[in-house]
C-alpha positions as a Markdown table, in Angstrom:
| # | Residue | x | y | z |
|---|---|---|---|---|
| 1 | Met | 14.4 | -156.7 | 96.0 |
| 2 | Thr | 13.2 | -159.6 | 97.0 |
| 3 | Ile | 13.9 | -163.2 | 96.8 |
| 4 | Phe | 11.2 | -165.7 | 96.6 |
| 5 | Arg | 11.8 | -168.9 | 98.8 |
| 6 | Cys | 10.2 | -172.5 | 98.9 |
| 7 | Ala | 7.2 | -172.7 | 101.2 |
| 8 | Ala | 8.1 | -176.4 | 101.7 |
| 9 | Cys | 12.1 | -175.9 | 102.1 |
| 10 | Gln | 13.0 | -173.0 | 102.2 |
| 11 | Gln | 15.1 | -173.0 | 99.0 |
| 12 | Pro | 15.3 | -169.5 | 96.7 |
| 13 | Val | 13.4 | -169.8 | 93.7 |
| 14 | Thr | 14.0 | -166.1 | 92.2 |
| 15 | Ser | 16.5 | -164.2 | 92.0 |
| 16 | Asp | 16.5 | -160.4 | 93.4 |
| 17 | Val | 13.6 | -159.6 | 91.9 |
| 18 | Val | 11.8 | -155.7 | 92.9 |
| 19 | Pro | 7.1 | -154.8 | 91.9 |
| 20 | Gly | 6.8 | -153.5 | 88.8 |
| 21 | Glu | 4.4 | -153.4 | 85.7 |
| 22 | Pro | 3.5 | -155.2 | 82.8 |
| 23 | Leu | 5.5 | -154.5 | 79.4 |
| 24 | Gly | 3.6 | -152.5 | 76.8 |
| 25 | Gly | 4.2 | -153.6 | 73.3 |
| 26 | Pro | 3.0 | -156.4 | 70.7 |
| 27 | Glu | 0.5 | -158.5 | 72.0 |
| 28 | Arg | 1.7 | -161.8 | 69.8 |
| 29 | Pro | 4.5 | -162.2 | 67.1 |
| 30 | Leu | 2.9 | -161.4 | 63.5 |
| 31 | Ser | 4.4 | -165.8 | 62.8 |
| 32 | Asn | 4.2 | -168.7 | 64.9 |
| 33 | Gly | 7.3 | -167.7 | 67.4 |
| 34 | Val | 7.4 | -166.9 | 71.0 |
| 35 | Ala | 6.1 | -163.5 | 72.3 |
| 36 | Ala | 8.5 | -160.9 | 73.9 |
| 37 | Pro | 8.7 | -161.7 | 78.0 |
| 38 | Arg | 5.7 | -160.2 | 79.5 |
| 39 | Met | 7.9 | -158.5 | 82.6 |
| 40 | Ala | 11.0 | -157.0 | 82.5 |
| 41 | Arg | 14.0 | -158.8 | 83.7 |
| 42 | Gly | 14.0 | -158.5 | 87.8 |
| 43 | Thr | 10.5 | -157.6 | 88.8 |
| 44 | Phe | 7.7 | -159.1 | 89.4 |
| 45 | Lys | 3.5 | -158.7 | 89.3 |
| 46 | Ile | 1.1 | -159.6 | 91.5 |
| 47 | Asn | -2.1 | -160.5 | 89.2 |
| 48 | Phe | -6.1 | -159.3 | 90.6 |
| 49 | Asp | -6.6 | -162.3 | 92.7 |
| 50 | Ser | -3.1 | -162.5 | 94.7 |
| 51 | Ser | -2.6 | -166.4 | 94.0 |
| 52 | Leu | 0.1 | -165.5 | 91.3 |
| 53 | Leu | 3.4 | -163.5 | 91.0 |
| 54 | Ile | 4.4 | -162.7 | 87.0 |
| 55 | Leu | 7.3 | -163.1 | 86.4 |
| 56 | His | 10.0 | -162.9 | 83.5 |
| 57 | Pro | 10.9 | -166.3 | 83.3 |
| 58 | Asp | 14.6 | -165.9 | 83.4 |
| 59 | Asp | 13.8 | -164.7 | 87.0 |
| 60 | Leu | 13.7 | -168.6 | 88.1 |
| 61 | Pro | 17.2 | -170.0 | 88.4 |
| 62 | Gly | 15.9 | -171.8 | 91.3 |
| 63 | Thr | 13.4 | -173.7 | 90.2 |
| 64 | Thr | 13.6 | -176.8 | 87.0 |
| 65 | Ile | 10.9 | -178.4 | 84.5 |
| 66 | His | 8.5 | -180.5 | 86.1 |
| 67 | Pro | 9.2 | -184.7 | 85.6 |
| 68 | Asp | 5.7 | -185.0 | 84.4 |
| 69 | Arg | 6.3 | -184.7 | 80.5 |
| 70 | Gly | 2.7 | -185.1 | 79.8 |
| 71 | Arg | 2.2 | -181.3 | 81.4 |
| 72 | Leu | 4.7 | -179.9 | 78.7 |
| 73 | Gly | 1.8 | -179.4 | 76.4 |
| 74 | Gly | 2.6 | -176.8 | 73.5 |
| 75 | Cys | 3.9 | -176.2 | 69.6 |
| 76 | Cys | 5.9 | -173.5 | 69.7 |
| 77 | Gly | 6.9 | -173.3 | 73.8 |
| 78 | Leu | 5.0 | -174.4 | 76.9 |
| 79 | Ala | 1.1 | -173.6 | 77.3 |
| 80 | Gly | 0.9 | -173.9 | 80.5 |
| 81 | Gln | -2.6 | -175.2 | 80.9 |
| 82 | Asp | -1.8 | -178.3 | 82.4 |
| 83 | Gly | -0.7 | -178.1 | 85.2 |
| 84 | Pro | 2.4 | -176.8 | 86.9 |
| 85 | Ile | 5.6 | -176.8 | 84.7 |
| 86 | Leu | 8.3 | -175.9 | 87.2 |
| 87 | Val | 9.3 | -177.2 | 90.7 |
| 88 | Cys | 11.8 | -176.3 | 93.3 |
| 89 | Ala | 15.0 | -177.4 | 92.7 |
| 90 | Gly | 15.0 | -178.5 | 96.1 |
| 91 | Cys | 12.4 | -180.2 | 96.6 |
| 92 | Arg | 10.7 | -180.7 | 93.5 |
| 93 | Val | 7.4 | -179.4 | 94.8 |
| 94 | Asp | 5.3 | -177.5 | 92.4 |
| 95 | Val | 6.0 | -174.0 | 92.1 |
| 96 | Ala | 5.1 | -172.1 | 89.3 |
| 97 | Thr | 3.4 | -172.5 | 85.7 |
| 98 | Lys | 5.3 | -171.8 | 82.8 |
| 99 | Glu | 4.0 | -169.7 | 79.3 |
| 100 | Ser | 5.7 | -169.5 | 76.2 |
| 101 | Asp | 4.0 | -171.3 | 73.5 |
| 102 | Cys | 2.8 | -169.2 | 70.1 |
| 103 | Trp | -0.4 | -168.3 | 71.7 |
| 104 | Thr | 0.5 | -167.1 | 75.2 |
| 105 | Asp | 1.9 | -164.4 | 76.9 |
| 106 | Asn | 5.5 | -165.2 | 77.5 |
| 107 | Leu | 6.1 | -165.3 | 81.3 |
| 108 | Val | 5.9 | -167.4 | 84.5 |
| 109 | Ala | 3.6 | -167.7 | 86.8 |
| 110 | Leu | 4.5 | -168.4 | 90.8 |
| 111 | Ile | 2.1 | -169.4 | 92.8 |
| 112 | Ala | 2.2 | -167.6 | 95.9 |
| 113 | Ala | 0.8 | -170.3 | 98.0 |
| 114 | Ala | 4.0 | -172.3 | 97.3 |
| 115 | Val | 6.5 | -169.7 | 98.4 |
| 116 | Thr | 7.6 | -167.4 | 100.9 |
| 117 | Glu | 9.3 | -163.4 | 100.6 |
| 118 | Gln | 12.5 | -162.9 | 101.9 |
| 119 | Pro | 12.7 | -159.0 | 101.8 |
| 120 | Glu | 16.9 | -158.7 | 101.3 |
| 121 | Thr | 18.1 | -156.9 | 104.1 |
| 122 | Ser | 20.7 | -154.5 | 104.7 |
| 123 | Thr | 24.2 | -154.8 | 106.4 |
| 124 | Ser | 25.4 | -151.6 | 105.8 |
| 125 | Glu | 24.9 | -148.9 | 109.0 |
């Protein structure tokens, strides 16, 4: 398992997560509404150019919504088109974009350059 920490202050931004694959299923709901999460809870996937880590929206307890309300565009949720939407709860540095609008996937894209990876260490011998 891995915890991702803010590169600026080392505050944990994710819960324990493991590598995984995106979930299958319908791409969009039949009516306006938020799609099912793209990733299973507790999993992450590195995107094609290693710049983003794709996670379930509930796996980022160490983050909070960006104070710039201009970044929170969307009609049924957050579109994620106006810059990072989530900041580190410790130091308020931009760390991720959340998408949850009716025309987007339902996911969080953690900025790989904004975090450090801390593998879980075993305490048993």
